[in-house]
N, C-alpha and C positions, 0 to 999 in steps of 0.2 A: 659585303653584300648589303644592298639597300632595297627595300620592298615598298612600293607605293600603290595604294588603292585610291583612285580618284584624287590623285596628287597629294594624298596624305601619307606621310612616311610612317611605316609600322615599326614601332619599337617593341621590345619584348613585353608581353602581357598587355598590349594595347587592346581595348575592347572595341569591337566592330559589330554592327548589326549585319545579319546575313544579306540584307538588301544592299549593303555597301560593298559586298564582295562577290557579286555574281559575274562581274566582268574580270577577265584575266588581269592580274596585277602587272605593273611595270617593275622590272627587276634590273638593278644596276650591279654589275660585277666589275671589280678592278683587280684582276689577277693576271697571271702569265698568259698572254694571248697565244702561246705556242702549245698549250695543253688543252685537253678535252675535259669538260666538266659535266656533271649530272645533277639535276635538281629534283627533289622529291618534296611534295606537300602532302601531309596526311593528318588525320584526326584520330588520335589514340583513344578518344573517349566515345567513339561511335557505339551505338546500341549493338551492332553486329560484331563488335571488336574493332580493330583498326580499320579505317576506311581511307584508301589512297585517292586523293583528289587530283593529283597532277604529277606526272613523271616526264621529265625532258632529258634526253641524252644527247651526246655529241655536240655540246655547246662549245663553240669556238669563237675566238675574237670577242669574248665577253658579251655576246649577243644571244639572248635566250630565243629570240625569234628565228634564228638560223638553226636551232637544235631540232632534233627529231623527237616528237611527242610519242612516248610509249603509251601513256594514258592522257588524253586531252583534258584540259582544265574543266573541273566541275566545281562550281562555287558551293560554299557551305550552306546546308539546309538542315540544321539540327532539329529533330522532332520535338514537339511540345513536351514539357515536364521532364526533360532529360538533363536539366541544369546546364552549366557552362561546358563548352567544348573547347579544347585547345587545338589550334590549327598550326602545325609546325612545318616550317620550310627548312630543309637541310640541303646544303650544297657540298658536293664531293668532287675530288679529282677522280676522273674516270680512268681506270687502268686498261680496260678492254675496249677494243674498237667494235667488236661484234657483240651487241647486247641482245639477249633473247627477248622475244615479244612477250607481253603480259596480257592475259585475257580478263583477269579479275581485278577488283579494286579492294580486296580485303587481305592483302599480305601485311604481316607485321613488319615493323622497320627492321628487325633482326633478320627476318626471312628475306626481305629485299636486299639487305646488305650482303647476304650469302649468295643469293641468285645473281646479283649484279656485280659481285666480287669487289665490294667497296670497303675501304678502311673507315676511319673516323671522319665525321663531317668537318669541313673547313669552316663552315658557318652554320649556325642554328638560330632561327628567329621564330617566335610564336606569337600569335594573337589569340584572343579569346572571344567567343561569340556564344549566343544562346538564341533559342527560338523567339521570334518577334510575334507578339499577339497584337493584331490590328484592332482598331476601334476602341470602344470603352470596355472596361473590365466588367465581366458578367459574374454576378454572385451566384454560385451554384448551390449554396446552402439555402434551401427553400424555407426552413424555419425562420431564418432571419428576415425573409421577405414578407412573412405573414404576421398579422397581429395576434397577440396572445389573448384568448378569451378567458377572463378571470373566473367567470361563473362556471364554465365547463372544465376549467383547468387544462386546456389544450390549445393547440394552435388551430 
């Protein structure tokens, strides 16, 4: 499995800005075209626990676009001051034809494997991202921005 954002191939632990990942990635799969596959993209470091960004089922002929989206793609948007987030893609051989619908985006990967009756992933690739702060950095420490008054011994 190969994953591309803006024609840039993602290797394990590649760092991407959230602005680089808002459009659905292109994914190339070279597996048995007679089988069904299922793709999951999730963030295990989300503030609310695991956050599921994308789930596509019934992938045939190695083409993600022909699959059924259980959860449409939602690009990463990690909140400020939450550090690095891992965004993990896992590709599975799909055993069941009828997949239950999902209403929420906060299933852990183990819950998803159980609900969707999945074995171990065939491929697992992750990239890392964190919140982007636009513009210049603002100093929030007011004491550093003021001059020290030596006679009054205060800022």
